C-alpha positions in Angstrom: -12.0 -65.4 3.6 -13.4 -61.9 2.7 -12.1 -59.3 0.4 -11.8 -56.6 1.4 -10.7 -57.8 4.7 -13.4 -56.5 7.5 -12.0 -53.9 9.9 -13.0 -56.6 12.7 -13.4 -60.4 12.0 -14.0 -62.7 14.7 -14.7 -66.2 14.1 -16.4 -68.7 16.6 -16.8 -72.4 16.3 -19.8 -73.8 14.1 -21.8 -72.9 11.1 -25.3 -72.3 10.1 -27.0 -73.9 7.2 -29.5 -71.8 5.2 -32.5 -73.9 4.1 -35.6 -73.2 2.0 -37.5 -72.3 5.2 -35.4 -69.5 5.8 -37.2 -66.2 6.0 -35.9 -62.5 5.9 -36.8 -59.5 8.0 -35.2 -56.4 6.4 -36.2 -53.0 5.0 -38.0 -53.8 1.5 -34.9 -52.6 -0.5 -32.6 -55.0 1.4 -34.9 -57.9 1.2 -35.3 -57.4 -2.5 -31.5 -57.3 -2.9 -31.0 -60.5 -1.1 -33.4 -62.3 -3.2 -31.9 -60.7 -6.2 -28.4 -61.6 -5.5 -28.6 -64.8 -3.3 -31.6 -66.7 -4.6 -30.6 -67.3 -8.3 -27.7 -69.8 -7.3 -29.0 -71.0 -4.2 -32.7 -71.4 -5.0 -33.4 -70.0 -1.5 -36.9 -68.2 -1.8 -36.0 -66.0 1.2 -39.6 -65.1 1.9 -40.8 -62.3 4.2 -40.6 -62.9 8.0 -40.8 -61.0 11.3 -38.2 -60.6 14.2 -38.0 -64.0 14.5 -36.7 -64.5 10.8 -33.4 -66.4 10.3 -32.1 -63.5 8.6 -32.6 -60.1 10.2 -31.2 -56.6 8.7 -31.8 -53.8 10.9 -31.6 -50.0 10.5 -30.4 -48.4 13.7 -29.4 -44.8 13.8 -27.7 -45.3 17.0 -25.4 -48.0 15.9 -22.6 -45.7 15.6 -21.2 -47.3 12.4 -21.0 -44.4 10.2 -22.3 -44.0 6.7 -21.1 -47.2 5.4 -20.3 -49.4 8.5 -22.2 -52.5 9.5 -22.2 -55.1 12.1 -22.8 -58.9 11.2 -23.5 -61.7 13.4 -23.8 -65.4 12.7 -24.7 -67.8 15.5 -27.0 -70.2 16.5 -29.7 -67.8 16.4 -29.4 -66.9 12.8 -27.8 -64.1 10.8 -28.3 -60.6 12.2 -26.9 -57.3 10.6 -27.3 -54.0 11.9 -26.3 -50.6 10.2 -27.2 -47.0 10.2 -27.9 -46.4 6.7 -29.2 -48.7 3.8 -25.7 -48.5 2.4 -24.2 -50.3 5.5 -26.8 -53.0 5.2 -26.0 -53.3 1.5 -22.4 -53.9 2.5 -23.6 -56.6 5.0 -25.4 -58.2 2.2 -22.1 -58.5 0.2 -20.2 -59.9 3.2 -22.8 -62.6 3.7 -22.4 -63.6 0.0 -18.8 -64.0 0.6 -19.5 -66.1 3.8 -21.6 -68.4 1.8 -19.7 -71.0 -0.6 -18.2 -69.2 -3.9 -21.0 -70.7 -5.8 -23.4 -68.5 -4.1 -22.6 -65.6 -6.5 -23.8 -67.5 -9.6 -26.5 -66.2 -11.7 -28.0 -69.6 -12.5 -29.2 -72.6 -10.1 -26.3 -74.5 -8.4 -27.1 -78.2 -6.9 -25.0 -80.2 -4.5 -23.9 -77.4 -2.4 -24.8 -76.9 1.3 -25.3 -73.2 1.9 -23.4 -72.9 5.1 -22.2 -69.8 6.8 -19.6 -69.8 9.5 -20.2 -68.5 13.0 -18.6 -65.0 13.0 -18.9 -61.5 14.3 -18.0 -58.7 11.9 -17.7 -55.0 12.7 -16.8 -53.2 9.7 -16.6 -49.7 8.0 -14.4 -48.3 5.1 -11.3 -46.0 5.4 -12.1 -43.9 2.3 -15.5 -42.7 0.9 -14.6 -43.1 -2.8 -13.7 -46.6 -3.6 -14.0 -46.9 -7.6 -12.9 -48.0 -10.9 -13.2 -45.9 -14.3 -14.1 -47.8 -17.4 -13.2 -46.2 -20.7 -16.0 -46.7 -23.3 -14.9 -43.9 -25.4 -12.0 -45.9 -27.3 -14.1 -49.0 -27.7 -17.9 -49.4 -27.2 -18.7 -51.9 -24.7 -22.2 -53.6 -24.2 -24.3 -52.6 -21.2 -24.2 -56.1 -20.0 -20.5 -55.6 -19.4 -21.1 -52.6 -17.4 -23.6 -54.5 -15.2 -21.0 -57.1 -14.6 -18.5 -54.4 -13.5 -21.1 -53.0 -11.2 -21.7 -56.5 -9.6 -18.0 -56.9 -9.2 -17.7 -53.4 -7.5 -20.6 -54.2 -5.1 -19.2 -57.8 -4.4 -15.9 -56.0 -3.4 -18.0 -53.3 -1.3 -16.7 -50.8 -3.8 -19.2 -47.8 -4.5 -18.3 -45.8 -7.5 -18.3 -46.5 -11.3 -16.5 -43.5 -13.2 -17.9 -43.9 -16.8 -15.5 -42.3 -19.4 -18.3 -41.6 -22.1 -16.4 -39.5 -24.5 -13.3 -39.5 -26.6 -11.6 -38.4 -29.7 -12.4 -42.0 -30.9 -16.0 -42.0 -30.0 -19.0 -40.1 -28.2 -21.0 -42.7 -26.4 -23.9 -40.6 -24.8 -26.9 -39.7 -26.4 -27.7 -36.0 -26.6 -31.2 -35.5 -27.9 -30.7 -31.8 -28.7 -27.5 -32.6 -30.6 -28.2 -36.1 -32.5 -25.2 -35.8 -34.7 -23.0 -36.4 -31.6 -23.8 -40.1 -31.8 -24.8 -40.2 -35.5 -21.6 -39.0 -36.6 -19.3 -38.8 -33.4 -20.0 -42.5 -32.2 -18.4 -44.1 -35.3 -15.1 -44.1 -36.7 -14.1 -45.8 -40.0 -11.3 -47.9 -38.6 -9.1 -48.8 -35.5 -5.4 -49.3 -35.0 -4.1 -52.9 -35.1 -1.3 -53.9 -32.7 0.6 -50.9 -30.9 -0.2 -47.4 -31.9 3.4 -47.1 -33.0 3.4 -49.3 -35.9 0.5 -47.2 -37.4 -1.6 -50.0 -39.0 -5.2 -50.0 -39.0 -8.2 -52.8 -39.3 -10.1 -50.8 -41.9 -13.3 -51.9 -40.1 -15.8 -49.4 -38.9 -16.4 -49.4 -35.2 -19.0 -47.5 -33.1 -22.0 -47.5 -30.8 -23.4 -45.3 -28.1 -25.9 -45.6 -25.0 -29.2 -44.3 -25.1 -30.4 -42.0 -22.1 -33.0 -44.8 -21.1 -30.2 -47.4 -21.2 -28.1 -45.2 -19.0 -31.0 -44.7 -16.5 -31.5 -48.3 -16.2 -27.9 -49.0 -15.5 -27.7 -46.1 -12.9 -30.9 -47.7 -11.1 -29.2 -51.3 -11.3 -26.0 -49.7 -9.6 -28.0 -47.9 -7.1 -29.7 -51.0 -5.8 -26.2 -52.4 -5.2 -24.9 -49.1 -3.6 -22.7 -48.1 -6.3 -22.9 -44.5 -7.8 -22.3 -44.1 -11.6 -20.1 -40.8 -12.1 -20.3 -39.9 -15.8 -17.5 -38.2 -17.5 -17.9 -35.8 -20.5 -13.9 -35.1 -21.3 -13.4 -31.6 -22.6 -12.0 -29.1 -23.9 -9.6 -31.8 -25.4 -10.2 -35.3 -26.5 -13.2 -33.7 -28.3 -12.3 -34.8 -32.0 -15.6 -36.8 -32.2 -17.7 -34.1 -31.0 -16.0 -31.6 -33.5 -16.4 -34.1 -36.2 -20.1 -34.1 -35.6 -20.4 -30.3 -35.2 -17.5 -28.6 -36.9 -18.4 -25.3 -35.5 -17.3 -26.3 -31.9 -13.6 -26.5 -33.4 -11.0 -23.9 -33.7 -11.1 -24.4 -37.5 -14.7 -24.6 -38.3 -14.0 -24.8 -42.0 -12.2 -28.1 -41.6 -14.1 -31.3 -41.8 -12.8 -33.6 -39.4 -13.4 -37.3 -38.8 -13.8 -39.0 -35.7 -10.6 -40.2 -34.4 -9.1 -43.6 -35.7 -5.7 -43.6 -33.7 -4.8 -43.4 -30.2 -2.6 -40.8 -28.4 -3.0 -37.1 -27.9 -4.9 -35.2 -30.6 -4.4 -31.3 -31.1 -7.9 -30.8 -31.8 -9.7 -28.8 -29.0 -13.0 -27.0 -28.5 -12.8 -23.3 -29.4 -13.6 -20.6 -26.6 -16.6 -19.1 -28.3 -19.8 -18.2 -26.1 -21.9 -20.6 -28.5 -19.6 -23.6 -27.9 -19.7 -23.0 -24.2 -23.6 -23.0 -24.3 -23.4 -25.9 -26.3 -21.8 -27.9 -23.8 -23.9 -26.6 -21.1 -26.9 -27.9 -22.9 -25.0 -31.3 -23.1 -24.6 -31.1 -19.4 -28.3 -30.5 -18.9 -29.1 -33.8 -20.4 -26.3 -35.4 -18.6 -27.5 -34.3 -15.1 -31.0 -35.6 -16.2 -29.7 -39.1 -16.5 -27.2 -39.4 -13.8 -28.2 -38.1 -10.2 -24.5 -38.2 -9.2 -23.7 -35.2 -7.1 -20.2 -35.6 -8.8 -19.9 -34.6 -12.6 -16.4 -35.4 -14.3 -15.4 -32.8 -16.9 -12.0 -34.2 -17.7 -9.5 -31.3 -18.7 -6.6 -33.8 -19.3 -4.1 -33.6 -22.1 -5.2 -30.3 -23.7 -2.7 -29.0 -26.2 -2.9 -25.3 -26.7 -1.5 -24.8 -30.3 -4.9 -24.1 -31.8 -5.8 -21.5 -28.9 -2.6 -19.9 -29.9 -3.5 -19.5 -33.5 -7.3 -18.8 -32.9 -8.1 -14.9 -32.9 -11.4 -15.8 -30.8 -9.3 -17.6 -28.2 -6.8 -14.7 -28.2 -9.5 -12.3 -27.7 -10.9 -14.5 -24.8 -7.6 -14.4 -23.0 -7.2 -10.6 -23.5 -10.9 -10.3 -22.0 -9.8 -12.3 -19.0 -6.4 -10.9 -18.5 -4.9 -14.1 -19.1 -1.1 -14.6 -20.3 -0.9 -18.1 -21.2 -3.2 -20.1 -23.4 -3.0 -23.0 -20.8 -5.1 -20.8 -18.4 -8.0 -21.1 -20.8 -8.4 -24.5 -19.4 -9.5 -23.1 -16.0 -11.7 -20.8 -17.7 -13.3 -23.6 -19.6 -13.9 -25.7 -16.6 -14.8 -22.9 -14.2 -17.7 -21.9 -16.7 -19.1 -25.3 -16.8 -18.6 -25.9 -13.2 -20.6 -22.6 -12.3 -23.4 -24.0 -14.5 -23.4 -27.5 -12.9 -23.6 -25.7 -9.5 -27.1 -24.5 -10.6 -28.0 -28.0 -10.7 -26.6 -28.8 -7.3 -23.6 -30.7 -8.8 -19.9 -30.5 -8.3 -17.0 -31.0 -10.6 -14.4 -33.7 -10.8 -11.2 -32.9 -13.0 -7.9 -34.5 -13.9 -5.0 -33.0 -12.2 -3.7 -30.9 -15.2 -6.1 -28.3 -13.6 -4.1 -27.8 -10.5 -2.6 -24.4 -10.7 -4.5 -23.7 -13.7 -7.7 -22.1 -12.5 -9.4 -25.2 -11.1 -12.6 -24.3 -9.1 -11.9 -24.3 -5.2 -14.6 -27.0 -4.8 -13.3 -29.2 -7.7 -12.4 -32.7 -6.8 -9.0 -33.7 -8.4 -8.6 -37.0 -9.7 -4.6 -37.2 -9.6 -3.2 -39.6 -12.2 0.2 -38.4 -13.2 2.3 -40.2 -10.5 1.9 -39.8 -6.7 3.5 -36.4 -6.7 0.5 -35.1 -8.4 -1.6 -36.5 -5.4 0.5 -34.5 -3.2 0.5 -31.4 -5.2 -3.4 -31.4 -5.5 -3.5 -31.9 -1.5 -1.3 -28.9 -1.0 -3.6 -26.8 -3.3 -6.5 -27.4 -1.0 -8.4 -29.9 -3.2 -10.2 -33.0 -2.2 -8.4 -35.8 -4.1 -9.1 -39.2 -5.6 -6.0 -40.9 -5.8 -5.2 -42.7 -8.9 -1.7 -42.5 -9.8 -0.6 -44.4 -12.9 2.2 -46.1 -11.4 0.1 -47.9 -8.9 -3.6 -47.9 -10.3 -3.8 -47.9 -14.1 -5.1 -51.2 -14.7 -4.5 -51.1 -18.4 -0.8 -51.5 -17.6 0.4 -55.1 -18.4 1.0 -57.3 -15.3 4.2 -59.0 -16.5 7.1 -58.9 -18.8 7.0 -62.5 -19.5 6.4 -63.8 -22.9 2.7 -64.3 -23.8 1.5 -61.4 -22.1 -1.2 -59.5 -24.0 -0.5 -56.4 -25.8 -0.9 -53.3 -23.4 -0.5 -49.6 -23.8 2.8 -49.8 -21.7 3.8 -49.7 -18.0 4.2 -52.7 -15.7 2.1 -53.1 -12.7 1.9 -56.6 -11.1 -0.8 -57.2 -8.5 1.5 -56.9 -5.7 2.3 -53.3 -6.6 -1.3 -52.4 -6.7 -2.0 -54.0 -3.3 1.0 -52.1 -1.7 -0.3 -48.8 -2.7 -0.7 -46.2 0.2 -2.2 -42.8 -0.9 0.0 -41.1 1.7 0.0 -37.7 3.1 -3.0 -35.3 3.7 -5.3 -38.5 4.3 -8.1 -36.0 5.5 -8.6 -34.6 2.0 -8.0 -37.8 0.1 -11.5 -39.1 -0.7 -10.4 -42.5 -1.9 -8.8 -44.4 -4.5 -9.8 -45.6 -7.9 -8.3 -48.2 -10.5 -8.3 -46.8 -14.1 -9.1 -49.1 -17.0 -8.3 -47.1 -20.0 -9.3 -48.9 -23.2 -7.1 -48.5 -26.1 -5.7 -51.9 -26.0 -8.8 -53.7 -24.3 -11.2 -54.1 -27.5 -13.2 -56.9 -26.0 -15.0 -57.8 -22.7 -12.6 -60.7 -22.2 -9.5 -58.5 -22.5 -11.0 -55.8 -20.3 -11.8 -58.5 -17.6 -8.4 -59.7 -18.0 -6.9 -56.5 -17.1 -9.3 -55.7 -14.4 -9.2 -59.1 -12.5 -7.9 -59.8 -9.9 -6.3 -56.3 -9.6 -9.6 -55.0 -8.7 -9.6 -57.0 -5.4 -6.2 -55.2 -4.5 -7.8 -51.8 -5.3 -10.8 -52.7 -3.0 -8.8 -53.6 0.0 -6.5 -50.6 -0.4 -9.5 -48.5 -0.5 -11.3 -50.0 2.4 -8.1 -49.6 4.4 -7.5 -53.0 5.8 -4.6 -54.4 3.8 -2.8 -57.3 5.6 0.5 -59.2 4.6 0.7 -60.2 1.0 0.4 -64.1 1.7 -3.0 -63.6 3.6 -4.3 -61.6 0.6 -3.5 -64.3 -1.9 -5.0 -67.0 0.5 -8.2 -64.9 0.5 -7.7 -64.2 -3.4 -7.9 -68.0 -4.1 -11.4 -68.0 -2.7 -12.3 -64.8 -4.7 -11.1 -66.4 -8.0 -13.4 -69.2 -7.2 -16.4 -66.6 -7.2 -15.1 -65.1 -10.5 -15.5 -68.6 -11.8 -19.0 -68.8 -10.5 -19.7 -65.4 -12.2 -18.3 -66.6 -15.5 -16.0 -63.5 -15.9 -12.5 -63.8 -17.4 -9.5 -62.8 -15.0 -5.8 -63.2 -15.1 -4.6 -65.9 -12.8 -2.1 -64.5 -10.3 0.5 -67.2 -11.1 0.5 -66.6 -15.0 3.8 -65.5 -16.3 4.9 -64.0 -13.0 
């Protein structure tokens, strides 16, 4: 009943009941993780034991299970897990949680449940090294508690990446100590749209908020304990109205005084091409990499109108200096300048697929979103690719056309279509898959959870590479829904309006 389905799952007759006398022999990080994740609901103290302990987790470099693989055995001798890395052992912990009754994932004590584990031999490893979800906190600031919940859900599904979209036209959420107005001004807008953007109505209610660097460091540590990497995104040179509202000299019309964006959609506002603006963003990235240890840093690069560059003498002079004939190619220059700076920190850039053919650094990871053909195009251009085509993996799309479905940005993406996704050609350069949860029409944690779950489960199994038939997936999903209930998170029931 696991999601994602393990690569090899061999059940055997019998089961084992975990009792308060159970002890654990494991590396310190894994023993602590077991207690953090299993003890709250079960009440099991899971004290330290030796090799005769009932739960034994062993690191073995010769296990031959790869970077994230593990072997988990439950039999009459107890629970035994082996892996070549701590990551593999973390996934063994999550597999064990899913072998227990669904109530085992609850955050508070549960009574009247026997904590039994079926006898089984699991040998498991993922197909893709990137299995993630993007959460947009630029449009609507969401509490850190929700981000921790998303991390818990990712880890439960043996997914390893949270892509955090931290900046937008409508809000800058990352504290930059050198430039405090980014959050003093850019983190706040005077109002937000009501209903669909097309009707042009507003709530006349201020909205805002940001994350301090200490809050984000704590979030990164929380994620790391669970095997999840937080990849931050500072989206530029477009989607920067909030930054330019805070520091007008960053814009192409520095005499203008902009407000943080109050509507959805694409803004003409872009960063100018001055050396001082490039240095400003390098300084921002210096603080970002001090908070986020991720090797990969996302710089956006999507939906960048060029009208302002075409009219800006400074941008035109930059084009002449570089020998460029089209203002669109300034996008590649912008990203290349910052990519070079990030290399001095030992980091590598991720960009949206608009950079393909527009001067993307050769080492850039391309996140291909504008349909499956952009996945193939980025592969042909020689890039490593995270596949996230909108028609399969945009989780802000509605799940049904039936009456009563909440307002969404558009698109139709039922659970079954997510589950059917196959990244396709060039698998050797496909790093993995990611579901994107854009925030325009998800203003609350409840709405975000409704769109995320249970489609996240389908993304997880696609990324693990062990899809079965749809009926089997739904059978296992019924148990996962019980886990969501135990976690106390909202979700869209698969049978609703479908």
